[in-house]
C-alpha positions as CSV (number, residue, x, y, z in Angstrom):
1,M,-106.4,-77.3,98.6
2,I,-107.5,-78.8,102.0
3,I,-105.3,-81.5,103.9
4,Y,-108.1,-82.7,105.9
5,S,-112.3,-82.0,105.7
6,S,-115.2,-83.7,107.8
7,T,-117.9,-82.6,110.3
8,K,-117.5,-81.4,113.8
9,Q,-118.4,-85.4,115.0
10,S,-116.2,-87.1,112.9
11,F,-113.5,-84.6,113.8
12,I,-114.0,-85.2,117.2
13,N,-114.1,-88.8,116.5
14,D,-110.9,-88.8,114.7
15,F,-109.1,-87.5,117.3
16,E,-110.3,-89.6,120.2
17,Q,-109.5,-93.1,118.3
18,G,-106.1,-91.1,117.6
19,V,-106.0,-91.5,113.4
20,L,-106.2,-87.7,113.1
21,V,-102.7,-86.6,113.3
22,K,-102.1,-89.9,111.0
23,K,-104.6,-88.8,108.2
24,L,-102.9,-84.8,108.2
25,H,-99.7,-86.7,107.8
26,Q,-100.0,-88.8,104.9
27,T,-102.3,-86.8,103.3
28,L,-100.0,-83.9,103.7
29,T,-97.0,-86.0,102.6
30,E,-98.8,-87.6,99.4
31,K,-100.2,-84.4,98.3
32,Y,-97.6,-81.3,99.2
33,R,-94.2,-82.0,100.9
34,R,-92.6,-84.3,103.8
35,V,-93.3,-83.3,107.3
36,G,-91.3,-82.5,110.3
37,E,-91.4,-83.6,113.8
38,S,-92.5,-80.2,115.4
39,E,-94.9,-80.1,112.9
40,I,-96.6,-83.3,114.1
41,H,-96.1,-82.1,117.8
42,S,-98.0,-79.4,116.4
43,W,-100.6,-80.7,115.8
44,Q,-101.1,-82.9,118.0
45,T,-101.4,-80.3,121.1
46,S,-102.9,-77.5,119.1
47,L,-105.8,-80.3,117.9
48,S,-106.6,-81.4,121.8
49,Y,-107.5,-78.5,123.0
50,M,-109.7,-77.6,119.6
51,A,-111.5,-81.0,120.3
52,N,-112.2,-79.8,123.9
53,V,-113.6,-76.2,122.3
54,M,-115.6,-78.3,119.6
55,R,-117.2,-80.7,122.2
56,D,-119.9,-77.8,123.2
57,L,-122.9,-79.3,122.5
58,A,-124.1,-75.8,121.3
59,I,-122.2,-76.2,118.3
60,P,-123.8,-78.3,115.5
61,D,-122.4,-81.9,115.1
62,L,-122.7,-81.2,111.7
63,A,-120.6,-78.5,111.2
64,G,-117.6,-78.0,109.0
65,V,-114.5,-78.4,109.7
66,A,-110.7,-78.2,107.7
67,I,-107.6,-78.4,108.6
68,E,-104.5,-77.1,107.1
69,Y,-106.7,-75.1,104.5
70,I,-103.8,-73.8,102.0
71,V,-104.7,-70.7,100.2
72,P,-104.6,-71.1,96.4
73,N,-101.9,-69.9,94.8
74,T,-100.1,-69.2,97.8
75,Q,-98.2,-71.3,100.0
76,K,-100.1,-69.5,103.3
77,R,-101.9,-72.0,105.3
78,V,-104.7,-72.0,107.8
79,D,-104.7,-74.1,110.7
80,F,-108.4,-74.3,111.6
81,I,-111.6,-73.5,110.0
82,I,-115.2,-74.3,110.9
83,T,-118.4,-73.8,108.6
84,G,-121.9,-73.7,108.9
85,L,-125.6,-71.7,109.0
86,D,-126.6,-68.7,111.5
87,Q,-130.5,-68.4,112.5
88,N,-131.1,-67.1,109.3
89,N,-129.7,-69.3,107.0
90,K,-126.5,-67.3,106.2
91,E,-123.4,-68.9,105.6
92,H,-120.8,-68.4,108.2
93,V,-116.9,-69.3,108.0
94,I,-114.4,-68.6,110.9
95,I,-111.0,-68.9,110.5
96,V,-108.9,-70.0,113.7
97,E,-105.4,-69.3,114.1
98,L,-103.5,-71.8,116.0
99,K,-100.3,-70.7,118.3
100,Q,-98.6,-72.6,121.1
101,W,-96.6,-69.4,122.4
102,G,-95.7,-68.9,125.9
103,E,-94.8,-65.9,125.8
104,A,-94.4,-62.6,123.2
105,F,-93.8,-59.0,123.4
106,K,-94.8,-55.9,121.3
107,V,-93.7,-53.9,118.6
108,E,-94.1,-50.4,118.9
109,D,-92.4,-49.0,115.8
110,K,-94.3,-51.7,113.1
111,D,-97.9,-52.5,112.1
112,N,-99.0,-55.4,113.8
113,I,-95.9,-56.8,114.0
114,V,-94.7,-58.9,117.6
115,S,-91.6,-60.5,118.6
116,T,-91.4,-64.2,119.8
117,Y,-89.2,-67.0,120.5
118,L,-89.0,-69.5,117.3
119,S,-86.3,-71.2,115.6
120,G,-84.1,-70.6,118.7
121,G,-84.4,-67.1,118.5
122,L,-86.5,-64.4,118.9
123,R,-88.3,-63.5,116.2
124,E,-90.4,-60.3,114.2
125,V,-93.4,-62.3,113.0
126,T,-97.3,-60.6,112.7
127,H,-99.8,-60.5,115.2
128,P,-102.1,-63.9,115.4
129,S,-105.6,-61.9,115.4
130,Y,-103.7,-59.6,111.8
131,Q,-102.7,-63.2,110.3
132,A,-106.0,-65.0,111.0
133,W,-107.6,-61.8,109.6
134,S,-105.3,-61.8,106.9
135,Y,-106.1,-65.0,105.8
136,C,-109.4,-63.9,105.6
137,S,-108.8,-61.1,103.2
138,L,-107.0,-63.2,100.7
139,I,-110.1,-65.5,100.6
140,E,-112.8,-62.8,100.1
141,N,-110.7,-61.0,97.9
142,F,-109.8,-63.9,95.6
143,N,-112.7,-66.1,95.9
144,E,-115.6,-64.9,93.3
145,D,-118.2,-67.8,95.6
146,V,-117.1,-65.3,98.4
147,Q,-118.1,-62.7,97.1
148,T,-121.1,-63.2,95.7
149,R,-123.1,-65.9,97.7
150,P,-122.1,-63.9,99.8
151,I,-120.0,-66.1,102.7
152,E,-119.2,-64.2,105.7
153,L,-115.7,-64.7,106.6
154,H,-114.8,-64.3,110.8
155,P,-111.0,-64.6,112.1
156,C,-109.8,-65.0,115.5
157,A,-106.3,-66.6,117.1
158,F,-106.3,-69.0,119.7
159,L,-102.9,-68.9,122.0
160,H,-103.8,-72.0,124.0
161,N,-100.5,-71.5,126.1
162,F,-100.6,-67.8,126.4
163,D,-101.1,-66.6,130.0
164,E,-102.3,-63.3,130.6
165,S,-102.2,-62.9,133.9
166,I,-98.0,-62.9,133.2
167,S,-98.0,-61.2,129.9
168,T,-100.5,-58.3,128.4
169,E,-98.4,-57.4,125.6
170,L,-100.7,-58.9,122.9
171,R,-103.4,-56.6,123.9
172,D,-101.4,-53.4,123.9
173,P,-103.5,-50.6,122.4
174,I,-101.2,-50.5,119.6
175,Y,-103.3,-53.7,118.4
176,S,-107.0,-52.7,119.7
177,A,-107.9,-51.8,116.0
178,I,-107.1,-55.9,114.5
179,L,-108.4,-56.9,118.1
180,D,-111.9,-55.7,117.2
181,I,-112.0,-57.3,113.6
182,S,-110.1,-60.1,114.8
183,P,-110.5,-61.2,118.5
184,M,-107.9,-63.4,120.3
185,F,-108.6,-66.1,122.8
186,T,-106.0,-67.5,125.4
187,L,-105.0,-69.8,127.9
188,G,-108.4,-70.2,130.0
189,Q,-110.8,-68.4,127.8
190,M,-111.8,-71.5,126.3
191,N,-115.5,-70.4,126.5
192,N,-114.7,-67.4,124.9
193,L,-113.9,-68.7,121.9
194,R,-116.7,-71.1,121.9
195,N,-119.3,-68.3,122.5
196,F,-118.0,-66.6,119.4
197,I,-118.2,-69.8,117.2
198,K,-122.1,-70.2,118.4
199,T,-122.4,-66.2,117.9
200,Y,-122.4,-67.1,114.2
201,I,-122.5,-71.1,113.7
202,P,-126.0,-72.5,115.8
203,K,-127.1,-74.3,112.2
204,P,-125.0,-76.9,110.3
205,D,-123.2,-76.6,107.7
206,T,-126.6,-77.9,105.1
207,T,-124.8,-75.6,101.9
208,N,-121.2,-76.8,101.4
209,I,-119.4,-74.5,102.4
210,M,-116.5,-75.9,102.1
211,E,-116.4,-76.5,98.6
212,S,-116.9,-73.1,97.9
213,I,-113.8,-71.9,99.3
214,E,-111.9,-75.0,98.1
215,H,-113.0,-75.0,94.1
216,G,-114.3,-71.2,93.9
217,R,-113.0,-69.6,90.7
218,L,-110.1,-67.4,91.7
219,R,-110.9,-63.6,90.6
220,P,-110.1,-60.3,91.9
221,S,-112.3,-58.2,94.3
222,K,-113.9,-55.2,92.3
223,A,-112.4,-53.0,95.0
224,L,-108.7,-54.5,94.2
225,Q,-109.3,-54.0,90.9
226,D,-110.7,-50.4,91.1
227,S,-107.6,-49.6,93.3
228,I,-104.5,-51.2,91.5
229,L,-104.3,-49.0,88.8
230,S,-104.7,-46.0,90.9
231,M,-101.9,-46.9,92.5
232,L,-99.2,-46.7,89.9
233,K,-101.0,-43.3,89.1
234,G,-98.1,-40.2,89.8
235,N,-95.5,-42.7,90.3
236,K,-93.0,-42.0,88.0
237,E,-90.7,-45.4,88.2
238,F,-93.9,-46.9,86.5
239,V,-94.4,-44.6,83.7
240,L,-93.9,-46.3,80.1
241,I,-91.6,-44.8,77.6
242,D,-91.0,-45.8,74.2
243,D,-90.1,-49.4,73.2
244,Q,-91.5,-50.2,77.0
245,K,-95.1,-49.1,75.9
246,V,-94.7,-51.5,72.8
247,E,-93.8,-54.4,74.5
248,F,-96.3,-53.8,77.3
249,E,-99.3,-53.8,74.4
250,R,-98.2,-56.7,72.9
251,I,-97.6,-58.9,76.2
252,K,-101.1,-57.9,76.8
253,K,-102.5,-58.9,74.0
254,A,-100.9,-62.0,73.8
255,A,-102.3,-62.5,76.9
256,L,-105.4,-61.7,76.5
257,D,-105.5,-63.8,73.4
258,A,-104.6,-66.8,75.1
259,I,-107.3,-66.5,78.0
260,K,-109.8,-66.1,75.2
261,N,-108.8,-68.9,73.3
262,N,-108.1,-70.8,75.9
263,Q,-104.8,-71.5,74.4
264,K,-101.3,-71.9,76.9
265,T,-99.1,-69.6,76.0
266,V,-95.4,-68.4,76.9
267,Y,-94.0,-64.5,75.8
268,I,-90.3,-64.3,76.6
269,V,-89.1,-60.9,76.7
270,R,-85.0,-60.6,76.8
271,G,-83.6,-57.4,77.9
272,G,-79.9,-55.8,80.1
273,P,-80.1,-54.2,82.9
274,G,-82.0,-50.4,83.1
275,T,-84.3,-51.4,79.9
276,G,-87.2,-51.4,82.4
277,K,-88.4,-55.0,82.6
278,S,-89.6,-54.5,86.0
279,V,-91.4,-51.2,84.8
280,V,-93.1,-53.6,82.2
281,A,-94.2,-56.7,84.9
282,I,-95.6,-54.3,87.4
283,N,-97.9,-52.6,85.1
284,L,-98.9,-55.7,83.5
285,L,-99.7,-57.3,87.0
286,A,-102.2,-53.9,87.7
287,E,-103.1,-53.9,83.8
288,C,-104.7,-58.1,84.4
289,I,-106.1,-57.1,87.5
290,H,-107.7,-54.4,86.8
291,N,-109.3,-56.0,83.9
292,G,-110.4,-59.1,86.7
293,Y,-108.1,-61.3,85.7
294,M,-106.0,-63.6,88.2
295,A,-102.1,-62.8,87.6
296,Q,-99.2,-62.5,89.8
297,Y,-95.9,-61.5,89.6
298,I,-92.8,-64.0,90.9
299,T,-89.5,-63.7,91.3
300,S,-87.1,-66.4,92.7
301,N,-85.5,-63.1,94.8
302,A,-87.6,-62.0,97.3
303,A,-86.3,-58.0,97.8
304,P,-88.0,-56.8,94.3
305,R,-91.2,-58.5,95.4
306,N,-91.1,-57.1,98.7
307,V,-90.2,-53.2,97.7
308,Y,-92.7,-53.3,95.0
309,S,-95.7,-54.8,96.8
310,T,-94.6,-52.1,99.9
311,I,-94.8,-49.5,97.5
312,L,-98.1,-50.4,96.0
313,Q,-99.9,-50.9,99.9
314,K,-98.8,-47.6,100.5
315,G,-102.6,-46.0,101.8
316,F,-103.9,-49.7,101.6
317,K,-103.9,-52.2,104.7
318,K,-105.2,-54.5,102.0
319,T,-102.8,-57.9,102.2
320,E,-104.1,-59.6,99.2
321,I,-101.9,-56.9,97.7
322,K,-98.8,-59.3,98.9
323,A,-100.9,-62.0,97.6
324,L,-100.2,-60.7,93.7
325,F,-96.0,-61.2,94.6
326,Q,-95.1,-64.5,94.7
327,S,-91.7,-66.8,95.0
328,S,-91.2,-68.9,92.4
329,G,-91.2,-71.4,94.5
330,T,-95.0,-72.1,95.4
331,F,-95.6,-73.8,91.8
332,H,-94.5,-77.6,92.1
333,T,-97.8,-77.4,94.3
334,R,-100.2,-75.9,92.2
335,S,-102.0,-77.6,89.4
336,K,-102.5,-77.3,85.4
337,N,-103.6,-73.5,85.0
338,A,-104.5,-73.0,88.1
339,L,-102.9,-69.3,87.6
340,Q,-104.5,-67.6,84.6
341,I,-101.1,-65.1,84.0
342,A,-97.9,-65.3,85.4
343,I,-95.4,-62.8,85.1
344,V,-91.9,-63.9,86.0
345,D,-89.7,-61.0,86.5
346,E,-85.6,-61.9,87.1
347,A,-86.1,-64.8,85.3
348,H,-82.6,-65.8,85.0
349,R,-82.7,-65.6,88.5
350,L,-84.7,-69.1,88.6
351,R,-83.6,-72.2,89.8
352,E,-84.4,-76.3,89.3
353,K,-85.6,-77.3,92.5
354,S,-88.0,-75.5,95.2
355,G,-88.1,-75.8,98.9
356,M,-85.9,-74.4,101.8
357,Y,-83.6,-77.7,101.0
358,Q,-83.7,-77.5,97.6
359,N,-85.1,-80.9,97.2
360,E,-88.8,-80.0,96.2
361,G,-90.4,-80.1,92.7
362,E,-88.5,-80.6,89.6
363,D,-88.1,-77.5,87.8
364,Q,-89.0,-73.9,88.5
365,I,-89.4,-72.9,84.6
366,K,-91.4,-76.4,83.6
367,E,-93.9,-75.4,86.9
368,I,-94.4,-72.0,86.3
369,I,-95.6,-73.1,82.6
370,N,-97.6,-75.9,83.4
371,A,-99.6,-73.9,86.5
372,S,-100.3,-70.7,84.3
373,L,-102.9,-70.2,81.1
374,F,-100.4,-67.4,80.2
375,S,-96.7,-66.8,81.5
376,V,-94.7,-64.3,80.3
377,F,-90.4,-64.4,81.5
378,F,-88.3,-61.0,81.2
379,I,-85.0,-62.2,81.8
380,D,-81.4,-61.3,80.9
381,R,-78.7,-63.7,80.4
382,N,-75.9,-61.5,82.1
383,Q,-77.2,-61.7,85.3
384,R,-76.6,-64.8,86.3
385,V,-75.2,-64.4,89.8
386,T,-75.6,-67.8,91.9
387,F,-74.5,-71.1,91.7
388,K,-77.9,-72.1,91.4
389,D,-79.5,-69.7,89.1
390,A,-80.8,-71.6,86.5
391,G,-83.1,-69.7,84.4
392,T,-82.6,-69.9,80.7
393,I,-84.1,-69.3,77.4
394,D,-83.3,-72.8,76.0
395,K,-85.1,-74.2,78.9
396,I,-88.1,-72.0,78.6
397,L,-88.3,-73.0,74.8
398,K,-87.9,-76.2,75.7
399,F,-90.8,-76.7,78.5
400,S,-92.8,-74.7,76.5
401,T,-92.3,-77.3,73.8
402,E,-93.0,-79.7,76.2
403,Q,-96.2,-78.5,76.8
404,K,-97.9,-77.5,73.5
405,A,-97.2,-73.7,74.2
406,L,-97.2,-71.1,71.7
407,V,-94.6,-68.9,71.7
408,Y,-93.6,-65.4,71.0
409,E,-90.6,-63.7,71.9
410,G,-89.8,-59.9,72.5
411,A,-87.3,-57.9,73.6
412,L,-86.7,-54.5,75.4
413,E,-83.5,-52.7,74.1
414,S,-83.5,-48.6,75.1
415,Q,-81.4,-48.2,78.3
416,F,-83.0,-46.2,80.7
417,R,-80.5,-46.8,83.3
418,C,-77.3,-45.4,84.0
419,N,-78.2,-42.0,82.1
420,G,-79.3,-43.8,78.9
421,S,-76.2,-44.6,78.5
422,D,-75.2,-47.9,76.1
423,G,-72.2,-46.8,76.0
424,Y,-71.5,-47.2,79.9
425,L,-72.8,-50.7,79.6
426,A,-70.6,-51.8,76.8
427,W,-67.3,-50.4,78.3
428,L,-68.1,-52.4,81.7
429,D,-68.8,-55.9,79.4
430,N,-65.6,-55.1,78.4
431,V,-63.6,-53.8,81.2
432,L,-64.9,-57.0,83.3
433,Q,-63.9,-59.0,80.5
434,I,-67.7,-60.2,80.5
435,A,-68.0,-59.9,76.5
436,E,-65.8,-57.8,74.2
437,T,-67.7,-54.6,72.5
438,A,-66.3,-51.6,70.7
439,N,-66.1,-49.7,73.7
440,Y,-63.1,-50.5,75.2
441,D,-61.9,-47.1,75.3
442,G,-64.6,-45.6,77.4
443,F,-67.7,-44.2,76.8
444,E,-69.6,-41.2,75.9
445,G,-72.4,-39.2,78.3
446,D,-72.7,-37.5,81.6
447,Y,-72.6,-40.8,83.2
448,D,-71.3,-40.2,86.7
449,F,-68.8,-43.0,87.4
450,R,-66.0,-42.3,89.4
451,I,-63.1,-44.5,91.6
452,F,-62.3,-43.8,94.6
453,D,-58.8,-44.6,96.8
454,D,-60.3,-44.2,100.0
455,P,-63.9,-46.4,100.9
456,N,-64.8,-43.5,103.3
457,A,-64.5,-40.5,101.2
458,M,-66.9,-42.8,98.1
459,Y,-69.2,-43.7,101.5
460,A,-69.2,-39.6,102.0
461,A,-69.9,-38.8,98.7
462,I,-73.1,-41.4,98.5
463,K,-74.9,-40.2,102.1
464,A,-74.3,-36.7,100.6
465,K,-76.4,-38.0,97.4
466,N,-78.7,-39.5,99.5
467,E,-80.0,-36.7,101.6
468,I,-81.4,-35.4,98.7
469,N,-84.2,-38.1,98.2
470,N,-83.2,-41.4,99.6
471,K,-82.1,-43.2,96.6
472,S,-78.8,-44.0,97.0
473,R,-76.7,-46.7,98.5
474,V,-73.7,-48.4,99.4
475,L,-73.6,-51.6,97.6
476,A,-70.9,-54.6,98.3
477,G,-69.7,-58.2,96.8
478,Y,-70.1,-61.0,99.1
479,C,-66.5,-61.1,100.5
480,W,-67.3,-60.6,104.2
481,D,-69.7,-63.0,106.7
482,W,-72.8,-62.1,107.4
483,P,-72.7,-63.4,110.8
484,K,-76.1,-64.1,112.8
485,E,-75.3,-62.2,116.1
486,G,-75.9,-58.3,115.3
487,R,-78.0,-58.9,112.2
488,T,-80.6,-56.2,113.6
489,T,-78.1,-53.5,114.3
490,S,-76.6,-51.2,112.0
491,L,-74.0,-51.2,114.4
492,V,-72.3,-53.8,114.1
493,K,-69.7,-53.2,111.2
494,D,-70.0,-56.8,109.4
495,I,-67.7,-55.6,106.5
496,Q,-64.5,-54.3,107.7
497,I,-61.5,-52.2,105.8
498,P,-58.6,-51.8,108.5
499,E,-56.4,-50.1,106.4
500,H,-58.8,-46.5,106.1
501,N,-60.5,-47.8,109.1
502,F,-63.5,-48.1,107.8
503,G,-66.6,-50.2,108.7
504,I,-70.5,-50.9,107.6
505,S,-73.0,-53.3,108.4
506,W,-74.7,-55.6,105.9
507,N,-78.0,-54.4,105.2
508,L,-80.4,-55.8,108.8
509,G,-82.2,-59.5,108.7
510,N,-85.1,-57.7,110.2
511,S,-85.8,-56.0,107.1
512,T,-87.1,-57.0,103.6
513,T,-87.1,-54.1,102.0
514,Y,-83.9,-52.4,102.1
515,A,-84.0,-50.4,99.1
516,I,-86.5,-47.8,100.4
517,D,-86.2,-48.2,104.0
518,P,-85.1,-44.6,104.9
519,D,-81.9,-45.7,107.6
520,S,-80.5,-48.1,104.8
521,I,-77.5,-45.1,103.9
522,N,-76.3,-46.7,107.3
523,E,-75.6,-50.8,106.1
524,A,-74.2,-52.1,102.6
525,G,-76.5,-54.1,100.1
526,C,-75.7,-57.5,98.8
527,I,-76.6,-58.5,95.1
528,H,-79.3,-60.5,97.0
529,T,-81.0,-57.7,98.6
530,T,-80.4,-55.2,95.5
531,Q,-80.9,-57.5,91.7
532,G,-84.0,-56.1,90.3
533,L,-83.9,-53.1,92.0
534,E,-82.7,-49.3,91.0
535,F,-81.3,-46.3,93.1
536,E,-80.1,-42.8,91.4
537,Y,-76.4,-43.8,92.8
538,V,-74.7,-46.4,94.0
539,G,-71.1,-46.7,95.4
540,V,-70.1,-50.4,94.7
541,I,-67.2,-52.0,97.3
542,I,-65.5,-54.1,94.9
543,G,-64.0,-56.8,97.2
544,D,-60.6,-59.4,97.2
545,D,-63.0,-62.1,94.9
546,L,-62.2,-59.5,91.9
547,R,-58.3,-58.6,91.4
548,Y,-56.1,-57.7,88.7
549,E,-52.3,-59.5,87.7
550,N,-49.9,-59.9,84.6
551,G,-52.3,-57.8,82.1
552,K,-55.4,-59.8,83.6
553,L,-58.9,-60.2,85.6
554,I,-58.3,-62.8,88.4
555,V,-61.9,-64.1,89.8
556,D,-60.9,-65.7,93.4
557,I,-63.9,-67.4,95.0
558,N,-61.8,-68.2,97.8
559,K,-62.4,-64.7,99.0
560,R,-66.3,-65.3,99.1
561,A,-67.6,-64.6,102.3
562,K,-68.2,-68.2,104.0
563,T,-72.5,-67.2,104.7
564,D,-72.6,-66.7,100.6
565,Q,-74.9,-69.4,99.5
566,S,-74.2,-68.3,96.2
567,I,-71.6,-70.3,95.1
568,K,-72.8,-73.2,97.2
569,G,-72.3,-76.9,94.8
570,I,-69.0,-75.2,92.8
571,K,-66.8,-77.4,94.5
572,K,-68.4,-80.4,93.7
573,I,-68.5,-79.4,89.7
574,L,-64.8,-78.1,89.9
575,K,-63.7,-81.6,91.2
576,E,-66.0,-83.6,87.9
577,N,-65.3,-80.6,85.5
578,P,-63.3,-78.1,86.1
579,E,-63.6,-76.3,82.8
580,E,-67.8,-76.2,83.7
581,G,-66.4,-75.2,87.3
582,H,-64.3,-72.4,85.9
583,R,-66.4,-71.2,83.7
584,I,-69.3,-70.8,86.1
585,A,-67.1,-69.2,88.8
586,N,-65.8,-66.6,86.5
587,E,-69.5,-65.7,85.4
588,I,-70.9,-65.4,88.7
589,V,-68.1,-63.4,90.0
590,K,-67.7,-61.1,87.2
591,N,-71.8,-60.8,86.8
592,T,-72.3,-59.7,90.2
593,Y,-70.3,-56.8,90.1
594,R,-72.0,-56.1,86.8
595,T,-75.7,-56.4,88.4
596,L,-74.3,-54.2,91.2
597,M,-72.5,-51.5,89.3
598,T,-75.4,-50.8,86.9
599,R,-78.4,-50.4,89.9
600,G,-77.6,-46.6,89.4
601,Q,-80.0,-44.8,87.6
602,K,-76.9,-41.4,87.6
603,G,-74.1,-42.2,88.7
604,C,-71.9,-45.7,90.4
605,Y,-68.9,-44.8,92.4
606,I,-66.2,-47.8,93.0
607,Y,-63.9,-48.6,95.7
608,C,-61.7,-51.7,95.3
609,T,-59.9,-53.4,97.8
610,N,-57.3,-54.5,95.2
611,K,-55.4,-51.3,94.5
612,D,-54.3,-53.0,90.9
613,L,-57.7,-53.9,89.8
614,A,-58.7,-49.5,91.5
615,N,-55.9,-48.6,89.0
616,Y,-56.8,-51.0,86.0
617,F,-60.1,-49.5,85.9
618,K,-58.6,-45.9,86.7
619,L,-56.4,-46.1,83.3
620,A,-59.6,-48.2,81.4
621,Y,-61.9,-45.2,82.4
622,N,-59.1,-42.2,81.1
623,H,-58.5,-44.0,77.8
624,Q,-55.3,-45.0,79.1
625,L,-55.4,-49.0,78.6
626,N,-54.3,-50.7,75.6
627,Y,-57.4,-53.2,76.0
628,T,-56.9,-56.7,74.6
629,Y,-59.6,-59.4,75.6
630,N,-58.7,-62.1,77.5
631,E,-60.4,-65.6,78.3
632,P,-61.5,-65.9,81.7
633,Q,-59.2,-66.9,84.7
634,V,-60.2,-68.1,87.6
635,V,-58.2,-69.2,91.1
636,L,-59.8,-72.3,92.5
637,A,-57.3,-72.4,95.5
638,T,-55.8,-70.0,98.0
639,Q,-52.3,-68.7,96.0
640,P,-50.0,-65.9,97.6
641,M,-51.6,-62.6,95.6
642,A,-49.4,-62.1,92.4
643,A,-49.0,-58.6,93.7
644,D,-46.4,-59.8,96.2
645,K,-44.0,-60.9,92.9
646,P,-42.6,-59.0,90.3
647,N,-45.2,-57.9,88.1
648,S,-44.2,-55.4,84.7
649,N,-47.8,-55.3,83.6
650,I,-48.7,-54.0,87.7
651,D,-45.3,-51.7,87.2
652,E,-46.5,-50.6,83.6
653,L,-50.0,-49.8,85.2
654,H,-48.4,-47.6,87.9
655,S,-46.2,-45.4,85.3
656,K,-49.3,-44.5,83.3
657,L,-51.1,-43.6,86.3
658,H,-48.3,-41.5,87.6
659,K,-48.5,-40.1,84.4
660,L,-52.0,-38.8,84.5
């Protein structure tokens, strides 16, 4: 989608007449979203500089100009594009990334990353030259017209306020490779940018190049097709086993039939934790891309997208890999059947509204089905962990019917996590009082489950496991705040348990790949950084939002951290419909711990801040508890802990433990 498209001369005229920014604002608002004051100011400033650049008489009046080009199937927006021909009538496109930065600093330990002041703080972002190059790479590798005509793309960055006489850090040798292929122009270098443009575009655009850029058929490049399957080879985490392979073949056939017959099709795959939903999803993505189909892996939660795209990028400097992994919040702007194949993992995490303020679109399920010819939803109904999680099978079926889609349903049932112990999962459902199962008195198998009385001992055990292969982590319920200060250092101990002199930081805010970062053992992951991922061993800290009293588990949402957004909006529901509010609060807290406690393939170690809850787990694990399934109990207002009162049930627990 292009917000503004014209010629050089019309662009300059619109700017001089004061209508350019108005046109951008009106079109972007009508087609896409509302526009903030800061963005309007950015246009007014940066486009005045570009108007001066384009006034060079040697740049043809009929060169093409496009502003705010939204790369298809992404939310990436190219600031400024110039199109035209060279002396041999070859087609060229120049992509300009515009920045108003006054200062920026090098980041030595990360590839093509810099830091600058944005949104009131020092932030790490990609180098502007890399950003421009990455947009070129996206277009080159997914636009068939660009690949076959061919159209040559040239990236550059223009930092019109950046004074290199004060700082030269953005030209540090660590950025030399990207600067060679994507030059950077700064304050006082307007003529250099003009010469760069004139090198490739001395003649007007007589072939309507932007038409091909905007409407060219989407297709992964041959290089990407050839490389993506090889990225999975030798990676045992992505090997399909038993019913994973069977379901994979069924989904693949349904997808190919949908494309062949031009029939909108929806496939629903039910599966619990550890059944291989993500393994099937990633293999399906690779297979589709390898065969030349435009497919994307989609989740609401960013953690699995970031981890899987990083794994697949190892050894490759290709931004197109990352482009295959998309947020579920990008589909409300896409047209009908814009994408051939949508692979939706963690579909239970899908939301209704999209956008930063949750005020855009109608429903993500509806929008994904509309925007894709074939969509497959991998879903586990027992992993809803936030108030806004709205993905259900009923809704998928409803919107499929509305859009006249053919619907298939399948399931993944074999357990490949928790040492294949279906008994552990069933026991956990019982002990968390999520569902009544036959495993109320324990489970068979060699899954390593332990209850610790000291969080330091649990942490030491997990650190020892992690030394083997960096596949063990400490996780925690969201009962401790994650303050803005200190989010980039593990020296700040967000999670404090004073009685044991224990402290650990939350996962760092300057990384999106906690699950595979080598230093993450020094941090505790939360539900948002670990759902959809797996480890070999996990140590789970169960906070005060879950306790045991009077023979029942008590959910206390007042003990959740103030920075926790997962229950935002629950108070309104509680006022309007208390019964529904109780049910949702109970579901979210228990599902959170169920999810955290099923991330470990080989073992789960737990520490409970509530001692009676720890005793309850010990008795249940040791087959010493006469267990009866109870209805959910939820505390909605701050109450004194029942342990402060006489409690025969708790006394009985202590008595039983003493005898063990």
